[in-house]
C-alpha positions in Angstrom: 82.4 179.6 300.3 83.4 182.3 297.9 86.8 182.3 299.5 87.1 178.6 299.0 86.3 178.8 295.3 88.6 181.8 294.9 91.5 179.9 296.6 90.9 176.8 294.4 90.9 178.9 291.3 94.2 180.7 292.4 95.7 177.2 293.0 94.8 176.1 289.5 96.0 179.3 287.9 99.3 178.9 289.7 99.6 175.3 288.6 98.9 176.3 285.0 101.6 179.0 285.2 104.1 176.5 286.5 103.2 173.8 283.9 100.5 174.4 281.2 100.4 170.7 280.6 99.8 169.7 284.2 97.5 166.7 284.0 95.9 167.5 287.3 94.3 170.6 285.8 91.8 168.7 283.7 90.2 166.9 286.6 90.5 169.9 288.9 88.7 172.1 286.5 85.9 169.5 286.1 85.4 169.2 289.8 85.5 173.0 290.1 82.7 173.5 287.5 80.7 170.6 289.1 80.8 172.3 292.5 80.0 175.7 291.0 76.9 174.2 289.3 75.7 172.7 292.6 76.1 176.1 294.4 74.3 177.9 291.6 71.4 175.4 291.7 71.2 175.7 295.5 71.6 179.5 295.5 74.6 179.2 297.8 77.0 181.2 295.7 75.8 184.6 294.4 78.9 185.6 292.4 78.9 182.4 290.2 79.1 184.4 287.0 82.4 186.1 288.0 83.9 182.8 289.1 82.6 181.0 286.0 84.2 183.6 283.7 87.6 183.3 285.4 87.5 179.5 285.4 86.4 179.3 281.7 89.3 181.7 280.9 91.7 179.2 282.5 90.0 176.3 280.7 90.5 178.2 277.4 94.2 178.8 278.1 94.6 175.1 279.1 92.9 173.9 275.9 95.1 176.2 273.7 98.2 175.1 275.5 97.6 171.4 274.5 98.5 170.6 270.9 95.6 169.2 268.9 95.1 165.5 269.6 96.7 163.5 266.9 94.9 160.4 268.3 91.4 161.9 267.5 89.8 159.9 264.7 89.7 161.7 261.3 86.1 161.5 259.9 84.1 163.2 257.2 82.9 166.6 258.4 80.6 169.1 256.7 82.7 172.2 257.2 80.1 174.5 255.7 77.4 173.3 258.1 79.8 173.7 261.0 80.4 177.3 259.9 76.7 178.0 259.6 76.1 176.7 263.2 79.0 178.7 264.6 77.9 181.9 262.9 74.4 181.5 264.4 75.6 180.6 267.9 78.5 183.1 268.1 76.5 186.0 266.7 74.1 185.7 269.6 77.0 186.0 272.0 78.5 189.1 270.4 75.7 191.6 271.0 77.5 193.4 273.8 80.5 193.9 271.6 78.4 195.4 268.8 79.6 192.7 266.4 77.7 190.7 263.8 78.9 187.3 262.5 77.6 186.0 259.2 78.2 182.8 257.3 78.9 183.4 253.6 76.8 181.5 251.1 78.6 178.5 249.7 78.2 175.0 248.3 78.7 172.4 251.0 82.4 171.7 251.6 83.4 168.4 253.2 86.7 167.4 254.7 88.2 164.3 256.3 89.6 165.8 259.5 89.6 165.7 263.3 86.4 167.6 264.1 87.1 168.7 267.7 90.5 170.1 266.8 89.2 171.9 263.7 86.2 173.3 265.6 88.4 174.7 268.4 90.9 176.2 265.8 88.1 178.0 264.0 86.6 179.3 267.3 90.0 180.8 268.1 89.9 182.6 264.8 86.4 183.9 265.6 87.2 185.1 269.1 90.4 186.8 267.8 88.3 188.7 265.2 85.7 189.8 267.8 88.2 190.9 270.4 91.0 192.4 268.4 89.4 194.2 265.4 87.3 197.3 265.1 85.0 196.4 262.3 81.4 195.4 263.1 81.0 192.7 260.6 82.8 189.3 260.7 82.4 186.6 258.1 83.0 182.9 258.4 82.9 180.5 255.5 84.4 177.7 253.4 85.8 177.3 250.0 87.7 174.6 248.1 90.1 174.1 245.2 91.3 170.9 243.5 94.0 170.5 246.1 92.6 172.1 249.3 89.6 173.0 251.4 89.6 175.9 253.8 87.7 177.5 256.6 88.2 181.2 256.8 87.3 184.1 259.1 87.3 187.6 257.5 86.8 191.0 259.0 87.6 194.7 258.6 90.8 196.2 259.7 94.5 195.6 259.4 96.5 192.7 260.8 100.2 193.3 260.3 102.2 190.4 259.0 104.6 190.9 261.8 101.8 190.5 264.4 100.5 187.4 262.6 104.0 185.8 262.6 104.5 186.7 266.3 101.2 185.2 267.2 102.1 181.9 265.4 105.3 181.7 267.5 103.3 182.2 270.8 102.9 178.7 272.0 99.6 178.3 273.7 97.9 181.2 271.8 94.8 180.9 269.7 96.6 181.3 266.3 99.3 178.9 267.4 96.7 176.2 268.1 95.0 176.9 264.8 98.4 176.6 263.0 99.1 173.4 264.8 95.8 172.0 263.8 96.3 172.9 260.1 99.9 171.4 260.2 98.6 168.2 261.9 96.3 167.7 258.8 99.1 168.5 256.3 97.8 172.1 255.8 98.6 175.6 256.8 97.3 178.7 258.6 97.3 181.6 256.1 96.7 185.3 256.2 95.4 187.2 253.2 94.9 191.0 253.2 93.3 193.8 251.2 93.5 197.5 252.1 90.2 197.1 254.1 90.0 193.5 255.2 92.1 190.6 256.6 91.3 186.9 256.3 92.8 184.1 258.3 92.2 180.6 256.9 92.8 177.1 258.1 93.6 175.2 254.9 93.4 171.4 254.8 94.4 169.0 252.0 91.5 167.9 249.9 90.9 164.1 250.4 88.4 161.6 249.2 85.6 161.3 251.6 82.5 159.1 252.1 79.0 160.2 253.1 77.1 160.4 255.3 79.3 162.5 257.5 79.2 162.4 261.3 76.4 164.2 263.1 78.1 167.1 264.9 76.7 169.0 267.9 74.7 171.9 266.5 74.2 175.5 267.8 71.3 174.7 270.1 73.4 172.2 272.0 76.3 174.6 272.2 74.1 177.3 273.6 72.3 175.0 276.1 75.6 173.7 277.5 77.3 176.3 279.7 80.7 174.5 279.3 80.5 174.0 275.5 83.4 174.9 273.3 81.5 178.0 272.1 81.0 179.4 275.7 84.6 178.4 276.6 86.1 180.2 273.6 83.8 183.3 274.1 84.2 183.4 277.9 85.7 187.0 277.8 82.8 188.1 275.7 79.8 186.4 277.3 79.6 184.2 280.4 76.8 181.6 280.6 74.8 180.8 283.7 75.6 177.5 285.2 
């Protein structure tokens, strides 16, 4: 059975390499995870963790390769609450990397945006900070001006401008997706630096909004769902049990 799962995964990886937008991959991945879950529940497949990590890695690449969905409805989102929940959930997954993720204190910042796209964009910023910087402390937060709102991830270290620009040009990469999300909303992905820190921000135009905002999935739901966006984004850092 392990050979069957391995062969199916190799087939999907080859299909992705040939065409990252292959529509077959979405249903194939769903069927794959469903079958993995059944095997895990019936104790028929001991190395589920290894297979789950590899399949989640493919799912992450597949999600990053698709531009943010312009058809997703734009609604009022509490960006600050989203950052607080992300900090709580992602900090728990970073223990093995000796990283700590904190949400900066701030007044609630709201935005009219596409929540799934913005959530995935910010998760890409967080995973990049965890995987590619040496500092232990990572901060996520929000701020606003008269014209813009932003979600930012800040950490210790140096992120050369050339590397940032190269990452933006890498179609299907995490920063590319974040930049596409900002552009879809009429904003930008920005890099700000000091001698000791770098901060990457998804900026969005400030628009009039109405309350109440939508009720988003919170960190308890993300941690309970082994295929949640948080586990998918952090698959190379922590693999959930199915």
